[in-house]
Backbone bond lengths (Angstrom), bond angles and torsions (degrees), N, CA, C in turn:
res aa  C-N    CA-C-N  psi(-1)  N-CA   C-N-CA  omega(-1)  CA-C   N-CA-C  phi
1 M - - - 1.446 - - 1.545 110.55 -
2 V 1.330 115.57 -46.79 1.464 120.45 179.78 1.527 110.76 -62.81
3 I 1.318 114.51 -40.88 1.484 120.00 179.79 1.504 110.29 -62.75
4 S 1.336 117.45 -41.14 1.462 122.25 179.94 1.531 111.01 -64.08
5 I 1.336 115.71 -41.86 1.459 120.30 -179.92 1.533 110.46 -65.11
6 L 1.338 117.24 -45.59 1.447 121.90 -179.28 1.543 109.63 -64.09
7 L 1.323 115.18 -38.62 1.466 119.87 178.97 1.516 110.44 -64.77
8 A 1.325 117.01 -42.29 1.461 121.97 178.36 1.516 111.66 -61.05
9 I 1.349 115.39 -43.71 1.470 119.16 -179.77 1.524 110.86 -64.94
10 S 1.330 116.09 -43.42 1.479 120.13 -179.59 1.528 111.40 -62.24
11 I 1.319 116.61 -45.67 1.479 120.47 -179.75 1.531 111.08 -67.19
12 T 1.324 116.07 -38.42 1.489 120.84 177.59 1.513 109.56 -59.04
13 L 1.325 117.40 -47.41 1.477 120.26 -179.36 1.518 111.20 -65.10
14 M 1.327 116.38 -38.42 1.467 121.07 -178.99 1.518 111.16 -61.12
15 Y 1.326 117.19 -45.44 1.452 120.71 -177.24 1.536 112.17 -83.39
16 S 1.290 117.34 -20.08 1.472 120.71 179.31 1.521 112.83 -76.05
17 A 1.342 117.36 -33.01 1.463 120.89 -173.72 1.523 112.20 -57.23
18 P 1.352 120.81 -51.20 1.475 119.60 177.89 1.536 112.44 -58.82
19 L 1.324 116.22 -38.70 1.464 119.58 179.82 1.508 109.50 -65.74
20 M 1.320 118.12 -38.71 1.470 120.14 -178.93 1.504 112.42 -66.56
21 F 1.363 116.34 -42.03 1.469 118.51 175.78 1.513 110.07 -57.23
22 A 1.320 116.58 -49.50 1.479 120.73 -178.12 1.523 111.63 -66.19
23 G 1.338 115.92 -39.29 1.480 120.23 178.92 1.503 111.47 -62.57
24 L 1.314 117.46 -40.35 1.485 120.77 178.45 1.529 110.03 -63.02
25 G 1.358 114.92 -36.28 1.467 118.16 174.82 1.509 112.17 -60.18
26 G 1.339 115.77 -43.29 1.460 119.62 179.07 1.510 110.63 -64.82
27 V 1.331 117.63 -37.74 1.473 121.71 -179.21 1.510 112.21 -60.08
28 I 1.348 117.36 -49.37 1.462 119.66 -174.54 1.517 111.58 -72.37
29 S 1.347 117.77 -34.24 1.461 119.88 179.16 1.540 111.03 -68.53
30 E 1.319 115.99 -44.74 1.454 118.82 -174.86 1.541 110.86 -76.63
31 N 1.326 117.48 -27.66 1.476 119.38 173.42 1.537 111.07 -65.47
32 A 1.345 116.23 -25.06 1.456 120.56 176.83 1.519 111.72 -90.55
33 G 1.322 117.69 1.35 1.458 120.82 173.92 1.506 115.42 94.63
34 V 1.341 117.98 11.65 1.464 120.77 -179.88 1.513 109.03 -116.53
35 V 1.328 116.88 117.59 1.481 120.52 177.31 1.528 108.15 -74.32
36 N 1.336 114.13 128.65 1.459 117.66 -179.28 1.531 110.12 -118.66
37 I 1.323 113.77 83.48 1.458 118.96 175.63 1.517 110.96 -76.65
38 G 1.340 117.01 -12.48 1.448 122.00 -177.75 1.521 115.20 -78.74
39 I 1.298 117.67 10.65 1.466 120.94 -179.44 1.515 111.88 -56.81
40 E 1.328 116.77 -37.24 1.478 120.96 178.14 1.529 111.70 -57.77
41 G 1.341 115.54 -47.84 1.438 119.09 178.59 1.499 114.71 -65.72
42 M 1.332 115.47 -36.15 1.464 121.42 178.60 1.539 110.75 -69.53
43 M 1.309 117.08 -37.33 1.454 120.58 174.08 1.529 111.05 -63.64
44 T 1.338 115.43 -40.41 1.477 120.21 -178.31 1.522 110.46 -63.31
45 I 1.345 117.61 -48.61 1.462 119.08 -178.98 1.497 110.58 -68.82
46 G 1.326 118.05 -31.72 1.477 121.31 174.25 1.496 112.17 -65.59
47 A 1.320 116.29 -40.62 1.477 121.49 178.62 1.518 110.02 -62.65
48 F 1.365 115.77 -44.79 1.470 120.03 -179.75 1.535 110.89 -64.60
49 A 1.362 116.07 -49.76 1.466 120.06 -178.35 1.544 110.93 -60.91
50 G 1.349 117.02 -40.99 1.437 119.84 179.56 1.519 112.83 -62.43
51 A 1.333 115.66 -45.05 1.471 120.13 179.85 1.517 111.28 -68.08
52 T 1.331 117.48 -39.61 1.490 120.26 -178.03 1.511 111.47 -67.48
53 V 1.330 116.89 -51.67 1.454 120.69 179.47 1.536 110.54 -64.16
54 G 1.330 115.79 -40.08 1.446 119.15 176.73 1.496 114.26 -61.82
55 Y 1.330 116.30 -33.40 1.474 120.87 177.68 1.530 111.61 -73.84
56 F 1.323 117.58 -47.00 1.480 119.94 -174.75 1.510 113.05 -75.26
57 T 1.351 117.80 -27.64 1.470 120.87 -179.33 1.515 113.12 -99.68
58 A 1.336 116.50 -15.90 1.485 123.08 -174.27 1.537 111.19 60.11
59 N 1.336 115.66 20.95 1.468 121.78 179.45 1.531 109.15 -120.04
60 P 1.329 118.19 106.15 1.468 119.37 -176.35 1.513 113.34 -65.77
61 W 1.353 117.31 -29.12 1.470 119.13 -179.62 1.526 111.25 -70.60
62 L 1.345 118.09 -36.47 1.435 119.48 174.42 1.534 110.05 -65.89
63 G 1.340 117.25 -37.32 1.422 121.74 175.81 1.543 111.91 -62.16
64 F 1.313 115.01 -41.67 1.466 120.82 178.73 1.522 110.89 -61.18
65 L 1.335 115.81 -47.09 1.464 120.42 179.79 1.522 110.83 -64.23
66 A 1.336 115.61 -39.90 1.470 120.60 179.56 1.532 110.63 -63.13
67 G 1.325 115.84 -37.15 1.472 118.87 178.06 1.502 111.37 -65.02
68 G 1.332 117.87 -41.86 1.463 120.81 175.99 1.515 112.12 -62.09
69 L 1.326 116.74 -43.56 1.464 120.87 179.52 1.518 111.57 -63.34
70 A 1.319 117.37 -43.09 1.467 121.48 179.35 1.524 110.61 -62.34
71 G 1.321 117.02 -42.70 1.461 120.44 178.03 1.516 110.96 -64.17
72 G 1.346 116.89 -39.23 1.463 121.37 178.38 1.512 112.93 -63.54
73 L 1.336 115.94 -42.44 1.460 120.14 -179.28 1.547 110.98 -65.85
74 L 1.323 117.25 -38.65 1.456 120.36 177.11 1.523 110.22 -67.32
75 A 1.322 115.59 -35.42 1.475 120.17 177.91 1.540 112.35 -64.66
76 L 1.340 115.65 -30.61 1.446 118.98 178.54 1.526 112.01 -64.46
77 I 1.331 116.22 -33.54 1.482 119.04 174.66 1.528 110.09 -61.50
78 H 1.329 114.72 -44.04 1.457 120.85 177.84 1.549 109.92 -62.54
79 A 1.321 116.97 -39.78 1.462 122.70 -178.54 1.542 109.79 -65.23
80 V 1.321 116.13 -46.45 1.480 120.05 -179.16 1.516 110.50 -61.61
81 A 1.326 116.20 -43.10 1.471 120.61 -178.58 1.547 110.80 -64.50
82 C 1.327 115.46 -46.41 1.465 120.82 -172.43 1.524 115.06 -83.21
83 I 1.342 115.75 -35.47 1.475 119.48 -175.41 1.515 111.49 -93.31
84 S 1.322 116.65 -51.94 1.472 119.80 -177.58 1.519 112.07 -75.99
85 F 1.343 117.31 -42.90 1.463 120.44 -176.96 1.511 113.08 -101.31
86 R 1.329 116.81 -1.93 1.488 123.73 174.47 1.538 111.04 54.48
87 A 1.334 115.71 40.12 1.468 119.74 176.77 1.522 109.51 -72.71
88 D 1.305 114.70 162.63 1.473 118.86 176.12 1.528 109.30 -61.64
89 Q 1.315 117.43 125.22 1.443 120.49 -172.67 1.534 113.44 -71.38
90 T 1.292 116.41 -30.72 1.454 120.20 176.29 1.515 111.22 -67.21
91 I 1.326 115.84 -46.30 1.489 119.15 -178.61 1.521 109.33 -67.13
92 S 1.307 118.31 -38.80 1.472 120.90 178.23 1.526 110.43 -63.10
93 G 1.320 116.91 -40.76 1.468 120.94 179.66 1.513 111.20 -65.21
94 V 1.336 116.34 -40.42 1.474 119.83 178.42 1.523 109.42 -64.74
95 A 1.334 117.34 -39.73 1.457 119.38 177.90 1.501 111.80 -62.59
96 I 1.328 116.95 -39.48 1.466 122.40 177.22 1.524 109.92 -60.58
97 N 1.320 116.89 -37.19 1.451 121.26 -178.82 1.545 112.47 -68.35
98 F 1.347 115.50 -23.35 1.464 119.94 173.40 1.556 110.32 -86.37
99 L 1.317 114.34 -37.68 1.477 120.16 -175.32 1.511 111.02 -67.76
100 G 1.339 118.16 -45.80 1.445 121.88 -178.42 1.527 114.64 -54.69
101 P 1.337 117.32 -57.36 1.477 119.49 178.25 1.551 111.20 -62.18
102 G 1.340 117.55 -34.59 1.437 120.73 -179.72 1.523 111.92 -62.63
103 I 1.312 115.50 -46.04 1.499 120.99 178.66 1.526 108.88 -63.66
104 A 1.320 115.73 -45.38 1.465 120.16 -178.68 1.526 112.07 -59.35
105 L 1.338 115.81 -44.35 1.466 120.73 -179.42 1.540 111.20 -66.90
106 F 1.345 116.34 -42.38 1.486 120.73 177.75 1.503 110.49 -59.78
107 L 1.330 118.11 -49.11 1.459 122.44 -176.45 1.545 109.67 -68.16
108 A 1.322 116.70 -37.09 1.473 118.31 178.28 1.521 110.85 -60.82
109 R 1.327 117.63 -42.59 1.454 120.44 178.32 1.516 112.18 -63.76
110 K 1.328 116.50 -35.22 1.483 121.08 -179.53 1.502 111.65 -74.43
111 L 1.313 118.09 -39.55 1.469 122.41 -173.47 1.528 114.51 -89.84
112 F 1.338 115.69 -22.74 1.485 118.46 -175.43 1.516 112.31 -124.54
113 S 1.326 114.71 44.83 1.472 121.95 170.72 1.526 114.98 55.31
114 G 1.340 115.28 45.18 1.450 118.94 176.64 1.509 114.70 84.62
115 S 1.303 118.26 -1.23 1.465 121.50 -179.10 1.525 110.33 -77.60
116 T 1.325 117.92 152.87 1.449 123.21 177.37 1.527 112.13 -92.94
117 M 1.313 116.17 6.07 1.458 121.30 -179.53 1.518 110.04 -139.02
118 T 1.318 115.59 158.26 1.464 120.37 178.22 1.541 109.29 -83.49
119 K 1.313 115.92 166.10 1.456 119.28 172.20 1.547 108.76 -80.23
120 P 1.313 117.60 154.92 1.483 119.47 -179.52 1.520 112.19 -59.03
121 V 1.319 116.05 140.57 1.452 120.07 178.42 1.536 109.80 -70.93
122 P 1.327 120.62 139.12 1.466 121.38 -178.27 1.547 111.49 -70.17
123 N 1.320 117.38 -27.94 1.468 120.64 -178.59 1.526 109.55 -135.20
124 Q 1.297 116.05 128.26 1.473 120.77 175.55 1.546 110.23 -91.71
125 I 1.333 115.48 171.42 1.451 121.86 173.94 1.544 106.79 -56.14
126 P 1.331 119.35 129.27 1.470 120.56 -179.28 1.515 112.87 -67.66
127 T 1.323 115.54 164.57 1.455 121.33 178.86 1.534 111.17 -91.28
128 L 1.279 116.23 168.14 1.449 123.03 -174.51 1.524 113.33 -61.08
129 F 1.312 117.22 -44.53 1.462 122.15 -178.49 1.548 113.23 -109.44
130 G 1.309 116.71 4.07 1.462 120.89 176.38 1.524 113.52 63.39
131 S 1.293 115.09 -146.65 1.469 121.10 -177.59 1.511 112.21 -67.12
132 Y 1.346 116.34 -25.68 1.473 119.41 178.07 1.522 110.66 -61.15
133 G 1.324 115.38 -44.51 1.477 118.83 179.25 1.519 111.85 -71.51
134 T 1.314 116.30 -36.35 1.468 120.20 -179.52 1.543 112.18 -64.37
135 N 1.335 114.90 -40.28 1.472 119.77 -176.36 1.538 113.39 -91.84
136 S 1.316 116.15 0.53 1.468 120.07 -178.13 1.538 110.32 -72.66
137 S 1.319 114.61 147.20 1.472 120.67 176.41 1.544 110.93 -88.23
138 N 1.337 116.05 -6.79 1.473 120.97 179.52 1.539 109.42 -78.54
139 L 1.289 116.65 118.02 1.468 120.67 -176.80 1.528 112.58 -62.96
140 I 1.355 116.23 -39.59 1.467 120.02 -178.80 1.514 109.75 -66.77
141 L 1.320 117.97 -40.89 1.448 121.93 178.82 1.509 111.01 -65.42
142 K 1.328 116.67 -39.64 1.465 120.31 175.98 1.528 111.81 -61.90
143 A 1.333 116.07 -43.07 1.463 119.60 179.67 1.530 112.99 -67.63
144 A 1.340 113.75 -32.31 1.489 119.60 -179.27 1.517 111.68 -80.14
145 N 1.316 116.84 -9.63 1.481 120.86 -176.96 1.528 109.21 -80.99
146 V 1.327 116.28 62.72 1.473 122.16 -174.79 1.511 110.52 -86.34
147 K 1.325 116.35 165.96 1.455 121.13 174.50 1.544 109.83 -63.06
148 L 1.313 115.88 146.68 1.460 120.79 -174.86 1.535 112.58 -65.76
149 T 1.332 116.89 -16.43 1.479 119.10 176.56 1.546 110.88 -63.41
150 I 1.324 116.79 -25.05 1.455 119.28 -177.73 1.519 112.53 -72.55
151 P 1.348 120.05 -53.51 1.487 117.22 174.23 1.505 112.29 -62.48
152 I 1.339 118.70 -32.26 1.456 120.90 -179.32 1.530 110.30 -62.87
153 V 1.352 117.79 -43.56 1.459 119.50 -177.44 1.513 111.00 -68.84
154 F 1.344 118.51 -33.68 1.453 120.07 175.77 1.516 111.87 -65.60
155 I 1.335 116.31 -34.89 1.461 120.96 175.17 1.519 110.24 -66.03
156 F 1.360 116.44 -38.80 1.469 121.21 178.67 1.524 110.15 -65.25
157 V 1.314 118.11 -37.63 1.471 121.10 176.93 1.531 109.68 -59.52
158 L 1.331 115.65 -46.21 1.466 120.06 179.64 1.529 112.08 -63.02
159 I 1.358 114.80 -43.09 1.475 119.16 179.51 1.510 110.84 -63.90
160 M 1.323 117.58 -44.20 1.489 119.52 -177.93 1.546 109.90 -67.41
161 W 1.304 117.61 -39.24 1.487 119.03 175.72 1.517 110.38 -60.25
162 F 1.326 116.94 -44.40 1.467 120.97 -179.25 1.526 111.49 -64.74
163 V 1.340 116.27 -44.03 1.487 120.53 -178.77 1.533 109.73 -63.58
164 L 1.341 116.65 -46.52 1.457 120.31 -174.58 1.537 113.21 -68.40
165 Y 1.344 116.81 -35.63 1.468 118.97 -170.98 1.513 114.94 -114.85
166 K 1.326 116.99 -6.07 1.476 118.71 -175.60 1.542 112.93 -126.31
167 T 1.308 118.08 3.06 1.459 120.21 -177.22 1.550 110.06 -128.44
168 S 1.322 115.21 158.98 1.460 119.93 179.43 1.535 110.21 -67.71
169 W 1.328 116.94 -33.71 1.471 119.87 178.53 1.535 110.47 -63.74
170 G 1.326 116.34 -40.83 1.466 120.27 177.40 1.504 111.80 -63.20
171 L 1.357 115.70 -38.27 1.458 120.74 178.33 1.537 109.74 -64.66
172 R 1.325 117.77 -36.61 1.485 121.30 176.12 1.523 109.54 -62.68
173 I 1.336 115.92 -46.51 1.477 119.62 -177.98 1.529 109.59 -59.75
174 R 1.316 117.63 -48.47 1.438 120.28 -176.80 1.545 112.32 -69.07
175 S 1.330 116.54 -33.45 1.474 118.81 178.24 1.529 110.92 -69.57
176 V 1.313 117.81 -35.33 1.465 122.27 177.46 1.522 109.11 -67.05
177 G 1.338 117.35 -37.01 1.462 120.87 179.12 1.521 113.02 -73.88
178 E 1.343 117.51 -26.23 1.443 121.06 -178.91 1.532 112.57 -90.81
179 N 1.344 115.44 -47.52 1.471 119.16 -176.74 1.533 108.98 -151.09
180 P 1.349 117.36 83.68 1.453 119.91 -176.99 1.516 114.19 -60.72
181 A 1.319 117.15 -32.71 1.468 119.04 -179.35 1.547 111.28 -65.86
182 A 1.325 115.23 -42.56 1.461 118.99 177.52 1.538 110.49 -65.85
183 A 1.339 116.88 -39.62 1.459 121.07 178.29 1.531 109.17 -62.93
184 D 1.319 117.32 -40.13 1.465 121.60 179.87 1.529 111.21 -63.46
185 T 1.315 118.26 -41.24 1.455 120.97 179.00 1.548 112.50 -65.21
186 L 1.317 116.70 -23.59 1.449 121.84 177.88 1.518 113.25 -86.69
187 G 1.328 114.62 3.79 1.471 119.05 177.22 1.510 116.54 92.22
188 I 1.334 115.70 7.72 1.483 119.44 178.47 1.532 109.54 -80.69
189 N 1.318 116.34 131.03 1.465 120.49 176.97 1.524 108.50 -77.47
190 V 1.321 116.29 96.60 1.460 121.83 -171.88 1.523 111.31 -60.40
191 N 1.314 117.99 -47.59 1.459 120.16 -177.20 1.522 112.32 -65.96
192 K 1.340 117.66 -35.68 1.465 121.17 176.94 1.512 110.59 -61.89
193 V 1.321 116.31 -45.40 1.478 120.51 179.99 1.503 109.69 -62.34
194 K 1.327 117.14 -43.19 1.466 121.47 -179.46 1.521 110.91 -63.43
195 Y 1.314 115.91 -45.85 1.477 119.85 -179.35 1.501 111.70 -61.24
196 M 1.339 117.38 -45.60 1.470 120.28 -177.95 1.531 110.06 -67.59
197 S 1.337 117.60 -34.28 1.452 120.33 -179.79 1.531 111.31 -70.83
198 V 1.341 116.64 -40.21 1.473 119.05 -179.93 1.534 109.75 -70.68
199 F 1.325 116.51 -38.71 1.480 118.33 176.91 1.518 110.84 -62.21
200 T 1.341 116.65 -44.44 1.460 119.84 178.00 1.520 110.36 -62.77
201 S 1.321 117.10 -37.64 1.468 120.73 176.64 1.524 111.12 -59.19
202 G 1.314 117.30 -42.90 1.439 121.93 177.62 1.514 113.12 -64.09
203 V 1.347 115.48 -41.42 1.456 120.68 179.99 1.541 109.59 -63.07
204 M 1.331 116.68 -42.60 1.457 120.80 178.81 1.534 111.25 -64.65
205 A 1.332 116.35 -42.80 1.448 120.31 177.72 1.535 111.11 -63.32
206 G 1.349 115.83 -40.12 1.463 119.81 176.02 1.504 111.94 -63.22
207 F 1.329 117.65 -38.58 1.457 120.23 175.05 1.536 110.64 -62.01
208 G 1.339 116.14 -38.77 1.460 119.15 176.54 1.516 113.37 -61.31
209 G 1.352 115.64 -42.88 1.459 119.62 177.46 1.526 111.39 -64.19
210 A 1.359 116.44 -44.93 1.441 120.23 -179.59 1.526 111.26 -64.27
211 A 1.347 116.73 -34.15 1.456 119.86 178.31 1.544 110.58 -64.02
212 M 1.335 115.88 -29.44 1.487 118.85 178.02 1.501 110.41 -68.59
213 T 1.345 117.77 -48.28 1.462 121.56 -173.25 1.517 113.17 -81.89
214 L 1.335 117.27 -18.53 1.470 120.31 -176.62 1.527 113.66 -108.14
215 A 1.331 117.47 -13.31 1.437 120.08 -177.21 1.546 114.03 -128.91
216 V 1.327 117.55 -30.31 1.452 121.55 -179.26 1.524 110.73 -95.48
217 V 1.365 115.99 -56.06 1.449 121.11 174.08 1.523 106.85 -112.08
218 N 1.318 119.08 -172.16 1.471 118.78 -177.31 1.544 112.63 -126.33
219 C 1.328 117.22 12.17 1.461 119.28 177.35 1.530 108.80 -157.51
220 F 1.315 115.02 170.58 1.467 119.13 177.72 1.534 109.95 -103.87
221 T 1.344 115.88 133.22 1.449 121.21 172.03 1.518 106.95 -131.67
222 Q 1.321 116.16 171.90 1.461 119.74 -178.85 1.548 112.69 -63.35
223 S 1.327 116.21 -22.96 1.463 119.91 -177.60 1.524 113.25 -104.71
224 T 1.341 116.95 12.81 1.477 119.60 -178.06 1.542 112.05 -59.78
225 I 1.316 116.01 -45.52 1.467 119.47 -177.42 1.511 110.83 -87.95
226 S 1.307 117.45 -51.56 1.485 124.64 171.94 1.533 114.12 37.47
227 G 1.322 117.12 61.88 1.443 121.25 173.32 1.527 115.20 94.74
228 Q 1.329 117.97 -2.31 1.479 119.94 -179.77 1.543 111.00 -60.26
229 G 1.323 115.64 -37.47 1.483 118.92 -179.16 1.521 111.36 -64.33
230 F 1.321 118.14 -38.12 1.462 120.94 178.54 1.512 111.26 -70.78
231 I 1.338 116.32 -34.34 1.472 119.11 176.15 1.527 108.88 -65.62
232 A 1.352 117.41 -38.74 1.449 120.12 178.78 1.529 110.55 -64.38
233 L 1.332 117.58 -37.53 1.454 120.74 176.51 1.519 111.45 -63.92
234 A 1.327 116.66 -40.24 1.474 120.28 175.66 1.513 110.33 -61.95
235 A 1.343 117.25 -36.77 1.448 120.80 179.98 1.530 110.88 -66.87
236 V 1.336 116.55 -35.75 1.456 120.68 176.78 1.519 110.90 -61.49
237 I 1.326 117.26 -44.81 1.451 122.17 178.75 1.516 111.05 -66.83
238 F 1.334 116.29 -46.63 1.448 121.32 177.85 1.534 111.78 -60.65
239 G 1.352 116.05 -35.16 1.429 120.64 -179.32 1.527 113.53 -87.14
240 K 1.327 116.81 9.65 1.480 123.41 176.37 1.513 112.60 56.40
241 W 1.347 115.39 40.27 1.447 121.85 173.15 1.529 113.33 61.38
242 K 1.327 116.18 27.21 1.465 121.15 179.48 1.516 109.47 -120.73
243 P 1.344 118.42 143.53 1.466 119.74 -177.32 1.528 114.01 -57.73
244 Q 1.346 117.06 -43.44 1.465 120.35 -176.36 1.504 110.56 -70.51
245 G 1.356 117.59 -36.81 1.460 119.81 177.45 1.512 112.41 -68.67
246 T 1.331 115.96 -39.75 1.445 121.08 177.84 1.538 110.84 -64.28
247 M 1.325 116.21 -38.85 1.462 120.27 176.67 1.517 110.91 -59.37
248 A 1.321 116.60 -47.16 1.471 120.71 -179.69 1.535 110.94 -61.64
249 A 1.347 116.27 -42.63 1.448 119.18 178.66 1.515 113.04 -64.51
250 C 1.320 116.81 -38.01 1.459 120.87 177.74 1.520 111.76 -66.57
251 L 1.329 117.56 -33.90 1.445 120.79 175.54 1.523 110.09 -66.48
252 L 1.330 116.89 -36.27 1.451 120.71 177.64 1.516 110.46 -64.81
253 F 1.326 116.80 -45.91 1.487 120.69 178.58 1.525 110.18 -65.98
254 G 1.304 116.67 -37.40 1.448 121.57 178.42 1.535 110.12 -62.78
255 F 1.333 115.44 -37.34 1.460 119.58 178.58 1.523 110.34 -67.53
256 A 1.344 117.13 -36.09 1.441 120.83 177.44 1.541 110.17 -62.89
257 Q 1.330 116.85 -39.69 1.460 119.47 177.63 1.541 111.59 -71.03
258 A 1.326 115.60 -31.28 1.464 119.49 177.04 1.544 109.09 -65.79
259 L 1.310 117.00 -37.89 1.468 120.65 177.50 1.517 111.08 -61.91
260 V 1.344 115.23 -38.08 1.466 119.49 178.83 1.527 109.46 -59.97
261 V 1.341 114.85 -44.10 1.491 118.85 -178.57 1.530 110.97 -67.36
262 I 1.339 116.13 -46.09 1.458 121.05 -175.22 1.536 111.06 -68.34
263 L 1.355 116.04 -47.33 1.469 119.42 -178.37 1.526 112.44 -70.76
264 G 1.318 115.09 -20.87 1.475 118.89 179.72 1.490 113.23 -90.90
265 G 1.349 117.85 -2.37 1.439 121.90 -179.76 1.516 111.96 -72.28
266 S 1.314 114.42 163.58 1.486 120.13 -178.82 1.522 112.41 -70.28
267 T 1.334 116.81 -20.78 1.483 120.06 -178.85 1.509 112.67 -95.93
268 A 1.338 118.63 6.05 1.440 122.76 -178.68 1.535 110.20 -63.64
269 I 1.340 115.58 137.65 1.466 120.60 -179.37 1.523 110.02 -72.21
270 I 1.377 115.95 -41.96 1.450 121.59 179.95 1.508 108.81 -101.08
271 K 1.322 117.67 121.74 1.456 121.30 179.88 1.539 109.61 -89.41
272 I 1.333 114.85 116.85 1.458 120.87 -179.67 1.529 106.84 -120.98
273 P 1.333 117.93 134.40 1.455 120.61 178.83 1.537 111.59 -53.51
274 S 1.328 116.38 139.17 1.463 121.62 -177.41 1.494 112.36 -61.86
275 S 1.358 118.13 -31.93 1.457 120.62 -179.57 1.535 110.96 -65.14
276 I 1.322 116.17 -35.12 1.493 120.17 177.80 1.537 109.59 -73.57
277 L 1.313 115.50 -42.99 1.473 118.79 179.03 1.520 112.52 -59.37
278 S 1.333 116.61 -41.38 1.477 119.99 -177.76 1.531 111.09 -65.24
279 M 1.325 117.23 -20.86 1.473 120.66 179.92 1.541 111.57 -79.51
280 L 1.342 117.55 -19.92 1.477 122.02 -169.91 1.516 114.29 -53.15
281 P 1.343 119.83 -52.16 1.472 119.11 -179.78 1.511 114.22 -58.74
282 Y 1.342 116.75 -37.80 1.439 122.54 -176.17 1.533 111.14 -75.22
283 V 1.313 115.09 -38.63 1.474 119.40 175.89 1.541 110.02 -63.27
284 L 1.323 115.13 -42.89 1.453 119.82 177.14 1.532 111.39 -60.27
285 T 1.334 116.18 -39.74 1.459 121.72 176.91 1.513 111.42 -59.59
286 L 1.331 116.33 -47.97 1.447 120.28 179.45 1.545 112.74 -62.09
287 I 1.344 114.84 -42.34 1.485 119.50 179.52 1.514 109.79 -60.58
288 I 1.328 117.54 -45.92 1.452 120.75 -177.54 1.524 111.71 -67.26
289 L 1.335 116.27 -39.26 1.465 119.41 177.77 1.527 110.58 -62.21
290 V 1.317 116.68 -45.42 1.468 120.79 -179.52 1.551 110.18 -64.04
291 A 1.319 116.64 -39.32 1.458 121.67 -175.55 1.511 114.13 -76.75
292 F 1.353 116.57 -31.11 1.454 119.18 -171.44 1.498 115.94 -117.52
293 V 1.307 119.35 -16.52 1.461 119.54 -174.00 1.542 111.43 -61.01
294 G 1.297 118.96 -33.56 1.438 119.91 179.06 1.521 114.40 -82.23
295 K 1.329 115.49 -14.52 1.484 120.04 -178.40 1.528 112.24 -98.24
296 S 1.328 117.55 -10.22 1.452 121.61 179.05 1.502 108.24 -98.51
297 T 1.325 116.77 138.28 1.449 122.31 -179.70 1.524 110.48 -109.71
298 A 1.326 115.55 115.84 1.478 120.30 179.45 1.525 108.58 -76.95
299 P 1.365 116.62 163.83 1.447 121.06 171.99 1.537 110.26 -50.52
300 K 1.323 118.55 140.16 1.465 121.71 -170.02 1.509 113.81 -59.40
301 A 1.346 117.19 -34.33 1.470 120.43 -177.10 1.540 112.14 -97.60
302 D 1.352 116.14 12.28 1.451 118.32 -177.00 1.519 110.68 -66.46
303 G 1.313 116.01 123.58 1.465 121.04 179.23 1.510 115.52 87.51
304 I 1.333 116.44 -2.26 1.476 120.21 -177.07 1.533 109.32 -102.43
305 P 1.326 118.92 119.48 1.469 121.36 179.02 1.533 110.19 -61.12
306 Y 1.320 116.23 145.18 1.473 120.40 -179.74 1.511 110.48 -101.93
307 F 1.330 115.81 125.10 1.445 122.10 174.93 1.524 108.08 -110.02
308 K 1.292 116.17 113.74 1.481 122.08 -176.81 1.534 110.12 -59.14
309 G 1.327 114.13 128.33 1.464 119.26 178.41 1.503 113.76 93.04
310 Q 1.339 116.66 -3.13 1.456 119.53 179.85 1.520 110.97 -113.92
C-alpha cells in the first residue's frame, strides 16, 4: 500500500512538471492581456529542440535551455501578430499550434535521416539525489529522488507569484491586462510589457516541452506532447490565472495521468482497457472546463487588442 502511494506521488510529480512550466507561461501571458492558445505548439518545438540539442551535445541542461529558447522564439511570432498587427489572438494561437509541430517534423527529417523522431538522448536530466537515491533501500528516499525539473518548476511557481504580486513589474503586467489605456496614461509601455510577457510565456512552454523529452521520455516523437498544452491552458483557467492555482490544477491533471500508468500496469487489481485509460486526463480536462470556465474571471483586457489613444 505504501509503495503504491509513493509510486503515485512520484508519477504525479513527473507528469505535472511539464504542465506546470507550460501553465506558468499561460499565466504570465494572459495576465498581460494576451491569450496564448499556442502553448501546445510552443511545447512541441521546445520538446524537439530539447531532445535534439540534448542528443548532439550529450548535455541535458543545454537541451533544456534550447527548448526554452525555441519556445520563446515561436512565441515572438505570436506576439508580433497579436500585438503589432492586432490579429485575432485565438486564430494566431491556433496557427502556432500548426506551425510548431510542422517545424519540428521538418527539422527532424533533415537532422535524423528522414525520421519523424529524434534519437534517444544519451543523458537525461539528473535526479535530486543521484545514484545515492536510486540505490537506496529507503522507499521514501527513492520516491523523493525525482528529476531536478520538479523542484525547479516549484521554484518557478514561487518566483512568478512573487513577481506578479510583490513587485512593481508584476503590477505593470497586471495593470496592462486589466486596463491598458489607464496603464498607458501612467507612462507604462503597454506593448513592451505585452511582448516581454508573451516571450516569457513561450520560454516557459518550451521548458515544459523540454522537460517531457529530457526528464519524462528520452526522445521526441510526433505524439510526445499530444494535448499537454491544452491541458495546461485548462489548468490556467481552473487556477483562476494565478500561479499557485495553476500549480494545484496541474498536480490534479498529473495525478490523472499517474492513474493511467498505475491502472494500466500489469499488477493493477482492476483491468481497464488502455484506450479508456488514455482518455482519462482529457475527459477530466473537459469536465473541469465545463464546470469552472464560467466561474473564473479572466483579466478584463485579456484577448482584446490595444489601440493607443482609444
